[in-house]
C-alpha positions as CSV (number, residue, x, y, z in Angstrom):
1,M,26.1,4.4,-13.8
2,A,25.5,1.8,-16.6
3,R,22.8,2.9,-19.0
4,P,20.0,0.3,-19.1
5,K,19.8,-2.0,-22.0
6,A,16.5,-2.4,-24.1
7,T,16.6,-6.0,-23.0
8,D,16.6,-5.4,-19.2
9,Q,13.5,-6.5,-17.3
10,P,12.0,-3.9,-15.0
11,D,11.8,-5.1,-11.5
12,T,8.3,-4.1,-10.9
13,A,5.0,-5.7,-12.0
14,R,3.3,-4.1,-15.1
15,V,0.6,-1.4,-14.0
16,F,-2.1,-0.9,-16.7
17,R,-3.1,2.8,-16.6
18,G,-6.4,3.5,-15.1
19,S,-6.9,-0.1,-13.8
20,Q,-4.9,0.1,-10.5
21,T,-7.1,-0.5,-7.5
22,V,-6.2,-0.7,-3.8
23,N,-7.9,-1.6,-0.5
24,H,-8.6,1.4,1.7
25,D,-9.8,1.3,5.3
26,L,-11.1,4.1,7.4
27,F,-10.7,4.5,11.2
28,K,-11.9,6.9,13.8
29,L,-9.5,7.9,16.5
30,L,-12.2,8.3,19.3
31,P,-12.5,11.4,21.3
32,S,-9.7,12.1,23.8
33,E,-8.5,15.1,25.8
34,M,-5.4,16.9,24.4
35,K,-3.4,19.4,26.3
36,K,-2.8,22.6,24.4
37,N,-0.6,25.7,25.3
38,V,-2.8,28.6,24.7
39,S,-0.4,31.2,26.0
40,W,0.8,34.0,23.7
41,T,3.8,34.7,26.0
42,P,6.9,32.7,25.4
43,G,8.3,30.9,28.3
44,Q,5.0,31.2,30.2
45,P,2.8,28.2,29.1
46,R,-0.7,28.0,29.8
47,F,-2.4,24.6,29.3
48,E,-5.8,24.1,28.5
49,Y,-7.6,20.7,27.8
50,F,-9.7,20.1,24.7
51,E,-11.7,17.2,23.6
52,H,-10.8,16.2,19.9
53,C,-10.8,13.1,17.7
54,H,-8.6,12.3,14.5
55,M,-9.3,10.1,11.2
56,F,-7.0,7.7,9.8
57,H,-6.9,6.4,6.2
58,T,-4.7,3.4,5.5
59,V,-3.8,4.8,2.0
60,D,-4.2,8.3,0.3
61,S,-5.9,9.1,-3.0
62,S,-2.7,8.2,-4.8
63,G,-2.6,4.7,-3.3
64,R,0.5,5.5,-0.9
65,T,0.4,3.8,2.5
66,Q,-0.2,6.1,5.3
67,D,1.4,5.8,8.8
68,T,-0.1,9.1,10.6
69,S,-3.4,10.3,11.4
70,T,-4.9,13.6,10.2
71,P,-3.5,16.4,12.1
72,I,-5.7,18.3,14.8
73,G,-4.8,20.9,17.2
74,G,-1.1,21.0,16.3
75,H,-0.3,17.3,16.5
76,F,-1.0,13.8,15.0
77,H,-0.4,10.2,16.0
78,E,1.8,7.5,14.3
79,V,-0.5,4.7,13.6
80,K,0.6,1.1,12.9
81,V,-1.7,-1.0,10.8
82,I,-2.0,-4.7,11.7
83,H,-3.6,-6.8,8.9
84,G,-5.7,-9.7,9.8
85,E,-6.4,-12.9,8.0
86,G,-8.7,-13.4,5.1
87,D,-11.5,-10.9,4.7
88,F,-11.3,-9.2,8.1
89,P,-10.3,-5.7,8.3
90,P,-7.1,-4.7,9.7
91,T,-6.7,-3.2,13.2
92,I,-4.5,-0.3,14.3
93,E,-2.2,0.6,17.1
94,V,-2.0,4.4,17.9
95,G,1.1,6.0,19.3
96,P,1.3,9.1,21.4
97,A,0.7,12.6,20.3
98,S,3.7,13.9,18.1
99,H,4.6,16.7,15.8
100,H,7.1,17.3,13.0
101,V,10.5,19.1,13.8
102,T,13.1,20.3,11.3
103,K,16.7,19.2,12.2
104,G,19.0,20.6,9.7
105,S,17.6,19.8,6.5
106,E,15.6,16.8,7.7
107,R,11.9,16.8,8.9
108,V,11.5,14.2,11.7
109,I,8.5,13.0,13.9
110,V,9.0,13.9,17.7
111,P,6.7,13.0,20.4
112,L,5.2,15.8,22.2
113,V,6.8,16.6,25.6
114,Y,3.9,17.9,27.6
115,D,1.1,15.7,26.1
116,T,1.3,11.9,25.7
117,H,-2.4,11.2,25.2
118,T,-3.5,8.5,22.9
119,H,-6.7,7.2,21.4
120,D,-9.1,4.3,21.4
121,T,-10.3,3.4,17.9
122,K,-13.3,2.4,15.8
123,Y,-13.2,0.8,12.4
124,L,-15.6,2.5,10.1
125,F,-15.4,1.0,6.6
126,S,-13.5,-0.4,3.6
127,D,-13.3,0.5,0.0
128,S,-11.7,-0.7,-3.1
129,I,-10.6,2.5,-4.8
130,K,-9.1,3.5,-8.1
131,V,-5.8,5.1,-7.6
132,R,-5.9,8.9,-8.7
133,E,-4.2,9.3,-12.1
134,Y,-3.4,12.6,-13.8
135,N,-5.2,14.1,-16.8
136,P,-3.0,13.9,-19.9
137,D,-4.0,17.1,-20.9
138,Y,-3.1,18.7,-17.8
139,L,0.4,17.2,-18.0
140,K,0.7,18.4,-21.3
141,V,-0.3,22.0,-20.5
142,Q,2.2,21.9,-17.6
143,S,4.9,20.8,-19.8
144,Q,4.3,23.7,-22.2
145,I,4.4,26.1,-19.3
146,E,7.7,24.8,-18.3
147,N,9.1,24.8,-21.7
148,S,8.0,28.5,-22.4
149,K,10.0,29.8,-19.5
150,P,13.1,31.7,-20.2
151,R,16.3,29.6,-20.0
152,A,19.6,30.7,-18.3
153,I,22.2,32.1,-20.7
154,P,25.6,30.4,-20.3
155,G,28.3,32.7,-19.2
156,I,25.7,35.3,-17.6
157,V,25.3,35.5,-13.9
158,G,22.5,37.0,-12.5
């Protein structure tokens, strides 16, 4: 891999520290009944119905785009954001109940087999928020802690 030259231009726009803001929208996934296995005996499911709701934030406190609702009762929903024109808030489409499954070293989203409920949605509000930034003193202390840890000695195993 070629080492970047000092004259190379970055491929991103300049971001001024402490001044980055993003638009955040909050939605409520309205109450719906979920089917939950309450059995303690493997292979003998006992399903009960519970009413529940979820919240959905379009971005997290670090400004990263979100694509799933908050988890409740062992499941969450994949959410697709549809941006409107102008100053209108976006709308969302909610998928069926899903959960994470580990396949090998990869974590994937899989729909629940026994429960395919979904939710109606309600737009609550929008905010323009500053992206969370780390305190420089915290980063300095963390760096000092890492540097104070004993280093491996070459040739010695264990």
